[in-house]
N, C-alpha and C positions, 0 to 999 in steps of 0.2 A: 547536606543531602536533603534537609526539607524544603529547599529552594528547587532541588531535581525533579522531586515526586512533583512537585504544586505544576512546575513548568512542565513535565511531560502530563498529565491528565488535562491541562489546558489546551497542549496539542488540538484535543480532537476537538476541541470548539472552533479552530481557526483556519481559516480555507484562503487559497488565492484563485481571485477567478480572473481570467485572463481573456481578453478577447483581440484575434487578429485580423485584417483587414488588408486586403491587397486588390488594389485598381490601378489600373495603368501601370502596372509594376510598381507601385508605391507601396511600402508597406507601413501599415500603423499599429501599434502595440498598446494596448489598454490595462492597465492592473488596479486592481483592487483586491486590497486584505480585509476578510470580512470576519468578526466575530459573532460567532450564533451561539447565543444562551439563551435560555426559560423561552426558547421560540421568539426570540428578539433577536432581530439582523441589525447588526451597527458595521457600518464601513469605517475602519480606522485607519487605514492609509488608501493613498492614490497614486497612478505614477502613469504617463503617458511619455511615449518615447516614437523615432522612425529604426529602432535597434534592437537589433535581440539580444544581444549582449547587455545593452543598458536596462532592459528589463531582469533576464536570469544573470543579476550579479550575484559575488558569493555573500550577498547578506541576505538573501533570500533563505528561509528556513525550510529547509528539504523534510520536515516532519511535517509538513503543512500539504494536502493534498491541493490538485488542480481541476479547475472546474473550466475548461477551453469552450471558447466561443469563436468560431469562423465563417467570415461573411468575404465577399470578393469576387473578382471576375472569372473564377472557376465554378462557380456554383450557378446554375438558372433555375430561375421561380415562376411556379406558374398555377392560375387556379383552373381546376378540374372538374368536370361533373365527375361525382362518387359511382362509377361503375367498372363492370370488370374488363380486366385489360389496360386502366389508365395507364399504368405504367412505361407498357411496351409503347405507348402513346408518345409518353416522352421523348423516349430515348431512340425510337426508331427502330432498328434493326438493330441496333447494339445487344450485348449479353446482359443482364439484369443485374449478374453478377459481378458487374466490374462496378456498379454505383452503388453509394449509400443514397437512401431515399427518408427524408427529415419531414412529417406529413403532420396537419393539422387538420382535423377532421371537424365540419361544421355542417349539421344537418344533410343534405346532397352535395355539399361543396368540400372538395379538398382541396387545399393550400399546399404545393408541395415546394420542395426545393432539393434538387438533385447536384450530387455532385460524384465525379471518378475518385472510386475509392484513394488512389495512389496519392492523389492532391490532399486527403483528409493525414491517411498514413505518413508521409512526408513529414506533416507537420507533429504531428503524436512522435513519431519517431528521433525527431530534430529533438525536442521535451525529454525522452525518455533517455536518450544518452547523455545527458547531464545529470540522470539519476532525479529527476522531478516524476511522481506519480502523477496521471492523469486518471480521476475516476467519474470524469462525467464529462461531455461532449454533446454540442448543439451548434447547428449552421446555420443560416438564412434570419430572414427577418419573423418567420412566422411564432418563432420562441417566445416574442412577447405577446403572445397571445396568453401567457400564465399570467400577465401586468391586469387584466382586464377588468377582474373585479375592482382592483384598488387605482385605478385611474379614470373612475368614471366622471371627472371634472374636465377630462380632454377629448376633442372629437378626432383628433389623430395621435398618433404616438411615432417617433423615429427613432432607428440608428444612425448609424454615420453615412447609410448608402441609401438605406429604404423607408419609406413611409408607411403606416398602415392607419388607414380610414376606418374608425371605431364607431359602432353605437350602439345602447344597449346590451350591453356584454357582449357584442359581436364583430369579428372583424366583416368590415363590408369591401375592401378591396386595399390595394397595395400598390404603391408606386416607387417607381426606380429614382428616388431623389435623394443625393448627397444634402446632410445638414450640418450647417457649423454653428458650434456653441448655442446649441438647444436645451434647455434646463426645463426639469420636471419636479415639481415639489410634490413628493410622494412620503405620506406616515413622518412627516416633519423631515425627512430628509430631502437633499436636493442633487438630482442626479443629471448628467447631462446625456446628450445622444450616443456615447460610446460606451456609456456605465450602464443604461438602460435593458439591453439586451444580456449582459453579465447577470446582472440579477433577475430576472426571467429565468435564465440559467442553471441560477444557484436555485431559485424555488422549484426547478424543473425536478432537482436532484431531492432535495428536502421532500417536497409535496410532489409526486408524480402525477404529470396531468392525462387522463386517460384519454383525451380529445389528440394527446398527441401520439403518435408512432414512429417509432424509431429504433432498430434492431442495433442495440449496443453491447450484444456479446462477446464482440473483440476487445471491448476495455474488462472482460470480469478477470483475465489473469494479472491487470494492472491492478485491479481491486482487491484481490488475493493476495497479490505480492505486498501492496501496501500495509493492509490488515498484519498480513507476518511480521514486515518488520515493524510495527508497531507494539504490537502483541511483544514480541522478541525484545523489542529496547525495554519496556515495563518491567518483564522477565529478568533483563540484563541488572536494572536497577537494584531489583527486590534482592538478586541473588549476590549482587556487590554490599548492597546494606547489610547483610546475612553475614556474609563473610568479614567485613567492616567490626560489627557487633561481637562479633567472636575474638575476633584480635583482641578489641579493646579489655574484654573479659578476661583473655589470657594476660594483656599488660597487669589488669589489675591483680590478679591472683598471682602474677608473678612479685607485684609489688607486699602483698599479703605477707606471702613466705619468706620473703627474704629481711622484712619485719621480723617476722617471727624468729627466724634465726639469730638476727643481733639481740633479742631479749633472752634466748634461752639456749646461749652459748655453752654452760654449762651443763648442759642435758644431751650429753653425748647423742643417745641413742635417737631423742626427739629431732635433734640436729640434721643427724644421718636422713631419718626418712625426710625432712623439709629438704634437705637437696634432692634426693630421688624425684619428689615430686615438682622441684622446681626446672628440673634438667628435662624434666616427661613435658612441664608446658613448653619448654623452650623448642623440644622437638615437635610439637602439635604447632607451634607457632611456625615454624621453617616449613614442614608440609603443609600447613595451610596456606602461604606465600606461594610454594610450588604450584601447588593446585590451581592457583589464581593465575599463575603466570602462564602456565603451561595448558589449560582448559581452554582459549580460545576466547575466552570473555570480552575479551576487548578487542576481537576483532567482530567487527558486524556481520561479514559476510561468512565466517568461517561456519557455522552451524546451519546456516540458511542454504549454502549451497549445496552440503552433503545431502540434508535431508530433501531440500525441493530435488535435487538429479535424482535421488533414489525413488521420491514417491512420482514425481511424472514415467518413470517408468515401468509403476507396477500396474498389472492389467486388470480387470475385473472381477477376474478370476481368482487374484492372491490376495491372502490379507496380512497384512503386516503388525504382528503382534506387539514389536517391540523394538527400535533403534536404540544401540549402544554406542555413543563416540565416545569417545577415550575410555574402555571399560579397565577395569582393574584385571591386572596381568592373573590373577589367580582368588579362590575365595582366602577370604581373609580372618584371622583370629585375634581373639581379645587380645590386646596389648602388643600387635605384630604388626610392623609396617605397612603401609600400603603403597605397593605399585603399579603407576596406570602406564599402559600402552598406549602413549600417545597417538600412533601411527595407525590404528586399529580402528574399524567400523564393526559392529557386530549386528547381524538384522536375525530376527527369529519370526516365523510366519507359519500360513498354512496355504494350501493350495490345493484343488482338485485331484490334478493328475501330473505325470510325469514331463509329460509337450508342453503343458502351460509352463512347467518350471525352467525346463531346458529353454524354453523362447526368453521367459524373463531371466535367464544368466547372460545369453547372448547381449540382451540390450544392456546390461550391469557393464560384463567385462568392454562396452565401447564406450565406457564413461573415460574421458582421457585421465582424470585424476585418480583411479584406480590401477595399482601397479600389480595388485596380485590379488585371485578371488578363490578362498577355499570353502568345499562344504562340510564342515566339520560335524554335522547331524542330517540325515533324512531318512524321517519313518514315517510307515504308513498306518495310520490310526484305525480307518474304517476304509471301505471302496471309493468312497469320494474326499477322503480328507487325509491329507499326508503333512506332518509337518516338520520344519527344516530351520536348520539353523547355518548362517552363512557369515565367512569371519574376510573381512577385506582389508586388505594391504595399503596405506593409501601413501 
């Protein structure tokens, strides 16, 4: 159990940085595993391949988030004057909403990479479909501007497909030059031309460069899902530890009372009391085992699915005060067996008016996993506040 705790907290320090390049229909994949601890970056593993499946093997840890960098034929790069409308000049009469723009601003000059959204989105979907989480993305060579403070000994730096001419902490120009087996010595590490933009992209994630402009709002959902997954897993381990500790305590008490029973057989009254306590402990053990099995705690997507669907359906004018998954069938009394309704989700909250409430109910009823929805309570507290309790059958 201690090892599991240690591994979980180590996950937050580890990342996969993956570079994807497609030139003349030839795909290249470069992966590095990064340990970032105490503000120090260490590359622990490196792997290069021309095959997607060879990179995303079952051995990769899905608890590590992904920093993604993309280069290739589907991206164009320009050096333009920083003036109004320069983006429209780059794409002519096309719709700007169909493109991603990755820009590095330097004085009156903008170094910009442009790609159609569907090219980038297709790669993101391919990775998301195998249940990895992309939390940061860059494309084109200008991400390497993040390395300017630490590559002062070089007058040019290269990725697999491009070379930046640099001087005095500035980008002078760029060229479409493919580079083979170029190595750089940076802070004691040796990086090749495929790894250089990956480290630059990771630094952009950890220390955002104000001169770089790229709208990454489309990754917000990925980031939120990854954070939820990480927090849920930590909560799951703590909950499991609690149950195991309780079960161990039950076993200890069971042995204690059994020994007392053997030692004091002559005292009939005390013996009867001990038997009752032992049976109670057995019942508690069985109940806790049932709770552990029926709670869905071993299913990583059980709570996530219901809570996310309910949360995504809520509008700004509805407040959820509580979501009860697998609630008790009724209020319990001391020494009374607790029964749980494993097919019920209860929602308690507030809304401003009937229309907002009814519109929200329609959204809930459209969820595939909801079999039946009942309103247990709907009360008007004030002119602008109504409270409600909803029971969902799953």
